[in-house]
Structure formats: C-alpha cells, structure tokens
N, C-alpha and C positions, 0 to 999 in steps of 0.2 A: 622277563617276558611273561606274558600271561597266556596260559593255554585256554582252549575253548571251554574246557570243563572246569576251569578254575574260577570259583565264585567268590574268592577272597577279595577284600577291599585292598586298595593300594597300601594303606597303613599296615594291614595284616601281612601282606607279602614282604614289606620292608622289615617288619618285626621278625618274620621267619628267616629272612636272609641274615639279619644281624645275629640271631640266635645261632644259626648254622656256622657263621664265622667265629663267634665266640667259642663254640664247642669244637672247632677244628675240623668241621665237616668240609670235604673237598667240594668247592662250588665252581671251580674253573676260573674264579676271579682272583686277582692278586691279593695276597693277604699281608698285612703288616703286623707289627708287634702289638699285642693287646695288654694293657695294664689295668688290673682291677685292684684298687687300693683298699685294703681292709685293715683297720686298726683295732686291736683288742689286747686286753691285759694278759700278761704271761700266765696268770692264775686261771684265766678262762681258757686259754689255749691248752693248758694241762688238765682241764676238766675239774679243777678244784672249786670253781664257782660257776655261776650262770650269768655273769655280767654281759650285757649285749656288746657286740662289736659295732664298729662304725664303718659303713660303706661309703667311700668318698663320692660326693655328688648325690647321695641318696639319703643317708642318715642311719639311725640304729637298725641293726639286724639281730635276730636271735643268736645266742651263743653257739648253738649246734650248727647253724648255717655258716657262721664266721669260721668255726673250726673246719668245716668241710672245704671251704674256699682256701683256707690256709694250708690244709693238708696237700693240696695239689699245686701250690705256688712256690715262688722264690721269696724267701724271707729277707727283710732288711730291718735291722734293729734301729728304732727311733727312741731316743731317751727323752722323756718329758719331765718338766718341772712338776713335782708332786703337788705343789700348791696351786699353780695356775693352769697346769695341763699343756703349756706351750712347749713345742719341740725345742730342745736345746742342743741336740747332737744327733747326727744320722750315722748309723754304722756304715763302714766302708769295707768292702771285701777285695778291692783292687790293690795290687801292689803299687801301681803307678798312681800318684795323686792326680786329682782333677786339675784342670787349668786354673780354676779359682784358688784351690788350695796351694798349688805351686806358686802362683802370684803372691799369695799371702806370705808364705815362708820366705820367698826371695826378698819381698819388701821388708819383712821383719829382720832378716839376717844381714842384709845390705852387702856383706862380703862373706867369704868362706869363714866358717865358724871355728876353724883352727886358730890357736893362739898366734897372733902376729901376722896372719896371712891377710893380704889385702886384695885377693882375687875377687872381682865383682861377682855377686851372687848369680847374676844372669848367665855367667859362664861356668857355673858350678853344677855338679850333680846334686840331686836331692836324695839324701841317704837316711834310712831308718836308723834310729839310735839302737833300738832293740831289734833283734831279728824279726822279720815279717811273720806275723801269726794269723793273718786274715782279718784282723780288726784294728791294727795300729797304724794305718795310713792316715795320721792326724797331725795337726800342726805341732803338738807337743811331743811328737816322736820323730819329726823330720828336721833335718838341718842341711843348709847349703854347704857342700864341700867341693873344693877344687879337686881335680882328678888325683893329684899327688897325695892330698890328705885323705881322700876317700880310700885309696889303695893302702895308705899307711894305717888307717883304722882297721882294715880287714886283714892285713898281713904282718903286723908287728904287735908288740905287746902294749902299745898305747891303748888306753881305754877312754871311752867317752860316755858320760851319762847326761841326761837332759832333764831339766826341771821345767815346769809349766812356764809359759811366757817366753820361751826361747833362750833360757839360760843353759849354757853348755859347760860341763865340768870335764876337763881333760886330766887324765892321770898318766904320768910318765911310767916307763918300765921300772924306774927306781922308786915309785910310789909317791912322787911329788904331785900335787894337784894345782891346777890353774883354772880360774873361772872366767868364762867369756860371756858377758851380758850383752843383750841386743843394743844396738845404737839407736838413739831417737832419730826419727826421720822428720820430725816437726817440732816446733817450739812448744814446750808445755804450756797449758793454760795458766794465766796468772792466778795467784791465790786470791780468795775473796777478801 
C-alpha cells in the first residue's frame, strides 16, 4: 500500500519490501525460506587470500562481502574438479539419503548386500557402512540390507566394509572374508 506522503516509485517500494523480507523484518506478509547461494574458496573464507566469491545469479562479489554472507548462513560443502571447476559432489548432512540417492543405491545393489541373501533391495533398509558422521550419507557408504542382516551387522561380531562402486566385504566372527560385488542391471557395451 502507498501512503499519501510516500513519494517512492512502485519499483522503489518493491525493492524495500524485498529487502525487508531478506533481512527478516516483520512485514505481516507470509515469508518463505530464502536461499542466497555464495561460492568461495576455503582459503578466502579463512581470510588467507582475497579471491572473490560468486553470488548465484549475480556474479563475482568482494571477498569480505562473501565472508559476511557466509558467517550468517548454513554451509554446504561442494567439491569441485580443480581443473574444470565443475561440481562433482555435494556435501550431505542428513542421516537419511535423498530419494534420488536411495534409488541409486537400491538400483546398484539389486538385493540385500549380505552374502547369499536374495531379499529385493526395495524391501531393504539403507544402512551406513561406517557410523554416520554428518558427511557420509553417500552411495559409497550405503548398502541395502534386509532387516535380518541389518540387525546382524549391528548386534553381532560380523563386520562389513565397503569399497567404491558398491563392493561389500563381509568378515565373519572367525575372520573369514567374503566379497559381494554389485550385479549388472544391463548388458555391458560391446568392445570396439
């Protein structure tokens, strides 16, 4: 609404409302979640250099502005390829995998990853190989386990380690090891 003594243009009023919403000022209007995405090197964040940050949808911003934004935000680690700068992995802080990650692990594992178990993966729990530490909800640390083998892993002396690509190594209480590799779900491409 425009008061009689308000000489601002419509665009100026819109900018003021947007600023108030971003800064958390109570406006009486419903507010949603606001995400401001800033990318900056860890060395800049720690003040070791003055490389500019990147504000999504805008472009480069000075290092001190990027640090100020990061100081009041929620951080998510994004690993980039050092040569191309392309994102190759996004940090995850949730215990439960996303729907896409759960679909990937179940498609890769096909069945429970315990040796000889044929329980379909869609009926299995997704279990971390290593205890959850806030960063390891990733395909290379998750495996489909039927409830019986999930309980067995946690309450017996059987041990499981996991290698990249969904290879699971089970060690019996007597020290014997068994390797369970993922099953192909498609025919391999013919050789050239």
